[in-house]
PAVEX-797984 format. One record per residue (C-alpha): x, y, z; chain. Coordinates in steps of 0.05 Angstrom, whole numbers. Layout:
<pts>
X; Y; Z; vexnu
X; Y; Z; A .
...
</pts>
This chain:
<pts>
X; Y; Z; vexnu
-770; 638; -787; A .
-797; 667; -725; A .
-765; 670; -657; A .
-805; 612; -628; A .
-781; 561; -679; A .
-708; 583; -667; A .
-716; 572; -592; A .
-748; 504; -602; A .
-692; 481; -648; A .
-639; 505; -599; A .
-670; 464; -542; A .
-665; 398; -580; A .
-601; 360; -561; A .
-549; 358; -615; A .
-526; 291; -643; A .
-459; 271; -613; A .
-411; 230; -653; A .
-351; 194; -622; A .
-377; 197; -551; A .
-358; 125; -537; A .
-285; 137; -553; A .
-279; 196; -506; A .
-311; 155; -451; A .
-260; 99; -460; A .
-203; 149; -459; A .
-230; 181; -396; A .
-236; 112; -362; A .
-164; 94; -381; A .
-139; 161; -355; A .
-176; 151; -288; A .
-147; 81; -281; A .
-76; 107; -296; A .
-83; 161; -244; A .
-108; 112; -192; A .
-51; 64; -208; A .
4; 116; -200; A .
-26; 150; -138; A .
-52; 90; -99; A .
-33; 20; -124; A .
40; 30; -144; A .
63; 64; -79; A .
29; 9; -37; A .
64; -46; -77; A .
131; -10; -68; A .
119; -6; 7; A .
101; -80; 11; A .
165; -99; -27; A .
208; -58; 21; A .
174; -89; 82; A .
184; -160; 53; A .
258; -145; 39; A .
266; -119; 111; A .
235; -183; 139; A .
280; -227; 96; A .
342; -191; 120; A .
328; -198; 195; A .
386; -225; 235; A .
403; -242; 306; A .
411; -181; 350; A .
364; -135; 309; A .
319; -91; 352; A .
249; -93; 322; A .
176; -72; 334; A .
117; -116; 320; A .
48; -96; 294; A .
21; -102; 365; A .
73; -52; 391; A .
119; -103; 425; A .
192; -80; 426; A .
246; -133; 429; A .
311; -162; 404; A .
315; -221; 357; A .
348; -280; 390; A .
338; -337; 340; A .
314; -345; 268; A .
301; -416; 245; A .
324; -433; 174; A .
257; -450; 144; A .
209; -422; 196; A .
160; -366; 189; A .
174; -342; 259; A .
230; -313; 302; A .
246; -319; 376; A .
247; -250; 406; A .
273; -227; 475; A .
227; -174; 504; A .
256; -172; 574; A .
307; -208; 618; A .
290; -282; 615; A .
228; -269; 573; A .
227; -297; 502; A .
168; -301; 455; A .
155; -333; 389; A .
133; -281; 337; A .
111; -289; 265; A .
158; -255; 216; A .
98; -223; 182; A .
82; -185; 247; A .
149; -150; 249; A .
140; -81; 218; A .
203; -40; 231; A .
271; -33; 262; A .
271; -9; 334; A .
326; 42; 320; A .
280; 75; 269; A .
226; 81; 322; A .
273; 119; 369; A .
291; 170; 316; A .
218; 190; 305; A .
</pts>
């Protein structure tokens, strides 16, 4: 054999066997990494926020998504809202889903 035929044979792509299996394993690994780094922490955060909203009680100082600071005055039994005092003689009706954190936590930060 001469050198030209060796070079031409080296340039031809080799047959790959089992390439499909390695692709599936790679895709599963990428999904697992995304799940543990992105999806799972977000689900945990949502559960904690829902638990916080379910445990609200009269007198809690809270902050809404819009940045309104106030104190909870009334929580109806089956309502999706709370009555919140934001100033002297000023009460507003706020959806429970808009309450994001405890006011005392905001002061510590």
